[in-house]
N, C-alpha and C positions, 0 to 999 in steps of 0.2 A: 697476592693479598688484596681483598676488596677495599676500595677507597670510598664506598658508600657511607654517608653519614648515618647516624642512628635513626634520625627522622626518616630518611629515604628507605632504610631497611624496614622500618615500622609500616610505612605506607605500602611497600611492596608486599608485605605479609597480610594486608587488609583483605578481608573477605566479607561478603554480605551474609545476611541471615536467611538461608534458603527456606526454612520453615515459615518464617514471618512473611516472606514473599508469597509462598503458596497459600498461606491462610488469607492473605489480603485478596488474592485472586479468587479464592473460593467464596469469600464473603461478598465481594462485588458481584460474583456470578449468581448469587441468590436473588438479585434485583432483576426481574424479568426471566427467571429460570423456567425452563420448559420440562415437560414430562419425560422427554427423551434425554435429558441431561445437558441441554444446550442453553442458550440465552436468546431472548427476543427483547431487545431494548433499543427501539428505533429512535432516531435523532429527534430531539425536542418534544418527546412525549413526557408524560408524568414519570414514567420509569427512568427516562434519561435524566430528568431533574433529580430523582432520588439518587441515581448513580453519581451525578455531579456533586450533589450535596455531601455524599459519603466521602468522595475523594478529596474535596476541598476541606472537609472537616479533618481528615487525616493530615493534610498538609499543614493546617493551622496548628494541630497538636504537635507537629514536628518543628514549629517555630517559623514557618514560612509565611510570607505575605502573599496576597492573592490579588491579581489584576484580571479584569475581564474586558475584552474589546467589543466593538459594536456588532460583530458577527458571532459572539459567544465563545470565542477562543479563550481559554483560561490559562494563565501563566502563574505558576507557584514558585516563589523565589526564596532561596537560601542565600543570605548576603555573603559576600566575600570581604577580604580586607580592603580591596580597592573597588568600591561599588561604582566608580566611574567607568570601569571596564565593562564592555558588553558581556552579558552572561553566556556561559557555556550551557546550552540547552539540550534537553532530551524530551521525549514524549511520543505520543501517538494519539489514539482516539478511544473512546469508551462506548460509542454507539455500535450496534451490531446489525447483522443481517436478520431478516425475519426468522430464519432457522440458523442462527449463528452459534458460535462456540464460546468457550470461556477465555480464550487466549488472544484471538485476533484483535490487535489494537490494545486491548486491556493490559496485556503483558508489558508493552512498551511504556505505558503510563505508570503502572505499579512497580516496574523495575526501576524507573526513575525515582519514585518515592522511596524505594528500598535503598537506593544509593544515598539519598539524603539521610535516612534513618541511620544507616551504617556510619556515615561521616559524623553524625551527631553523637552516636554511641562512643566513637573513638576520639571525640574532641578535636577533629581535624578541621583547620581553617584553610580555605582556598583563597588564592589571590583574587581571582575573578568570581563573581556570583555564580551559583548553580541554579538553573531553573528547570522545572518540569512543566510541560505544556500538554493540554489535551485540546484537540482541534474539533471543530463542529462539523457534524455530518460528513465524515470521511467516507462512509459506506455508500451513500447515495441511494439507500433503499427506500426512504420516504420522500426525499427531495433530490432533484438533480440541479446542478452537476455534482458528481462525486468529488471528494476531497474539497468540499466547499469552503470550509473555514481557512485551511491553508492556502487555497486558491485565491480567496479574497485578500488574505494577508500578503500574498506575493504579487497582487495586482494582475493575476491571470484573467480575472473577470471582476466586474464592479460589485460594490456592496449593494447597489440598487438592484442589479440583476439577481443577486442571491436573495435579497429580501423578497422579491416578487415571485420566487419559485413557489409552486403550490403542490400539495399532496393530492391524493385521489379524492379527498373530501373537499378540496378547494381551500384548505387552510394554508396561509402563507408562512414562510420562514420568519418574517419580521413579527407577525402576530404571535406565533408560537414561542419565539424567543422572549417576547415580552410576557407572555402568559406564564412561562416557567421561571421567570425572573433572572434570565441570563443574557440580557442585552446590556452590554457595558458602555462606558464612555470613551474608552481609548480607540483612536482611529486605527483600523487594521493596517499593519505594516509599519507603524511608527514605533513598535516595540523592538528594541535592538536585539540582535543575535550575534554573538561572537563566533560560535560554532554550534552545530546541531548533530546529535547522534540519535538514531532511532533503533531500538531493539524490537525484534519481531519474530514470530514463528515463520518458518520458511514458506508455508502454504504450498509446498511442493515436495516431491519425494527424493530430491538429489542428495541432501545431507544424510538422510537415513540410509539410502541405498549405498553410500560410500562409507558408512559407519563413522561419520565425522560429527564433532560436537558443535563447532563454530563455523558459520559461513561469513567470510569477510566479503561484504557486498561491494563490488567495484562500480556497478552501474545499475540503472533501471532501464529495461528494454523500452525502446521507442515502439509506438503502436500506430498502425493505420487501419482504420475500419472502412469498408466499402459495402455498398449495395450494388450487386450486379444483376441486370435483367436481360434475359435472352428471350426474344420474341420470334415465334414461328407462326404456325397456323393450326388451330384445332381441327380435327377430322375424325371420322369414325374409325375405330381400331380394326374393324373387320374388312370393309371394302377397300381400304386404302393400301396399296402395295408398298412395301418397304422402301423401294427406290424413289417413290413419289411423295414421301412424307416430308413435312417441315416440323420435325419433332424438337421442340425447344428443350425438353428435358435431356435428350441425348447429347445435344451440344453443351448444355449447362454442366453435365457431369464430367465432360472432358476438362472444362475450366476448373471445376472443383478439385479434380485430381491434380491439376497443375499447381493449385494453391499449396498442396502438400509437397509436391515435387520441388517447387521454388524454395520452400523452407529447408528441404533436405539438401539442396545444393549450397545453402548458406549456413552451414553448421560451424561452430557448435551452438550458436545462440539464435539461429533462425527458427521462427515459429510460423506455422500456417494452419489456419482453422476455418472450416465452414461449419457454422453452428446453427444456422437458421435457413430453411428452405420453404418457399411457398410455390406450389404448383397450381396452375390454372388451366382447366377448370377443376382439376383434382377429382376426376371421375374415372372409374375402372376401365371403361371402354371408349375413352376419348383420348386421342393423341394430344399431349400437352401443347398448348399454344403459347404459353408464357410461363417462365420460371424466374423468380426473384430469389436470390440467396445472398447471405452475408459472406464477406471475406475478412479475415483478421490476420494481418501480417505484423510480425514483430522481429526486432533485432537490436543488437547492442549499440549500433551507431546509426546516425541519420544517413550516412553514405551507403551503408548496406541496405537500409530500408529503401533508399532511392533505387538501388539496383533491383531489389525484389519487385518494387512497383513497376519499373520499366519492363521487367521480364513477364509479369502477369498480364500487363496491358498488351504487350507484343503477341503473347500467345492467344489472348482473347481476340485480337484483330485477325490472327491467322484462322481461328475457328470460324469467325464470321465470314471470311473470304471463302473458306472451303465449303461451308454449308449454305451460304447465301442468307443466313439468318442475321437479324439485328442483335448486336451485343452492346449494351450500355453499362459503363462502370462509373459509379459516382462515389467519390470519397466523402464519407459522412463524419469522420472524426480523425484527428491527427494529434498524437502526443509525442513530442520529440524525445529521443533517447537522452538520458541524464547520467553522465559520468560523475561519480562522486569525487570530491577533492582529494588529491593524492595524500596529503598530510593526515586527513581524517581516516582514510583507508589504512594508512600505515600505522596509525595509533591503535586501530582495532587489531591489525595483524600482530603488532608487537605485544599488545596486552594478552592476546590468546597464547602467544609463545611464552611470555613471562609466567603465565599462570599454569602452563603445562597442558593446555587443552589442544586436542587435534583441531586443525582448521584447514580450510581450502578457500581459494577465491571463488566467487559465485556472482551471479547477476540475479536481479529480481524481475520476474516476468509479470508481476502485478504492480499496480500503482500504490504509492504510499505518500503520506504527508511530506516525507523527506524530499520528494520530487519537487514540490513547490518551494520548500524552505531553501533548497539548494540554489535557487535563483538569487537568494539574498545573502547567503553566508556559506562558508565551508561546511560540508555535510558528509555523513557516512552512516552506514547501517550495520547492525549485528544480527545475523540470523542464527536461530537454533532449530533443530529438527522438530517436526510434528509427526505424530503417528500416521504411517501409511501416506504421508503427504496430504492428508485431508484437511480442508479448511472450508469456511462458508457452509458449515454442516454442524448439526447438533452433536455429532460424535467426535468432533475435533478434540484432539488430545495431545499432550506433551509430557515428557518425562520431567519430574520436578528437578532432577539433577541437571538436566540440560538447561532448564530455565534459570537455575541458580548460576550455572556456568556463564550463560549469556549476560546475566546481570553483573557478575564479577568483571567480565570483559568490558561491559558498558562503563562501569565505575572507573576502571583504570584508564580507559580511553579518555573519559571526561577529565580525570585528574591530570592527564598528560597535557590537555589544553588549558585547564583552569589554573594549574600551578598550585602547589601545596606550600603554605606558609610554614617556615621552620628551618 
């Protein structure tokens, strides 16, 4: 016989309004809508201001108070019984790629809003406050660095550095924040966070491929980006015999193949990509004298990334020795792997099981605001499938039933941390 109280049974039966969530997503998607069905709402543009105003208006209608910090991060608060407790927070971003979709980032913010609306409808009071955040310039499409608002919040880089960033027209972040009216007074990072959950479309094909509804995100992959330059000697393609060539491209392609091979040796989470290649002089009948290409290595732990780094450097040194060509590898960016807090991961896993949704452990290969918030507070993420794994594309799509399921999991994971009064 169950020993659950009536209140506990009532909370366990609580479900969000999927239709209302979908309608909110489609309404927000009209701001910056594109002819192909996507969204172009770049950070700190007039369209971003319109999107911000819409979401903030919805929050105030739901009885939430609103705080804005100096980098334009917005925190929308539903009070708890004990407002001295740090809030249980959720959120994401509402800026998009130039050819973005309706769900990347936007889903996480509006799922949080739907959680609040559902709690309001049911008259449920939480012990700790609930907050929904949206972070400034997550995408980095108009200004760099990416994940700017959460990065400043977590002191990954300074407010002054972010303020000084310019777009292609020379407009600065600080001036654009002031222009759209979203430069607040609160010092970034001084806003307390008790725990943080972020709901997001997967942006990859794994959940859909496995027929799974909920991804229980255990970590975000660490990333190392490099520029590799191989230097040989340009020469005429006709008169120069094969054995006397100093062909930079042939040596470079060996290293490019090893980037993939290194990742294959470090499965299941190893990733290796060459996405950019520049060949000099790039002429049909000239043996390439210099090749510069990008290398992108990713894995679930910093130790595995260190191993991959050592292996690709050793192989490149071997190619240089065998060919007599110069090989230079320069690391240009490094994002450490981020394991999420075990308790938050478990809260997501248990919520999915309680609600009867299929789930599987997974990792995120892309960066999210949760990466930086996890430096300050326990954090976790909820993934739902997206059609064909496509994101950062105007045809990005998701099943409304999956979005509703992810929002239900988000709500119950948050309630696990926030506590229900009763």
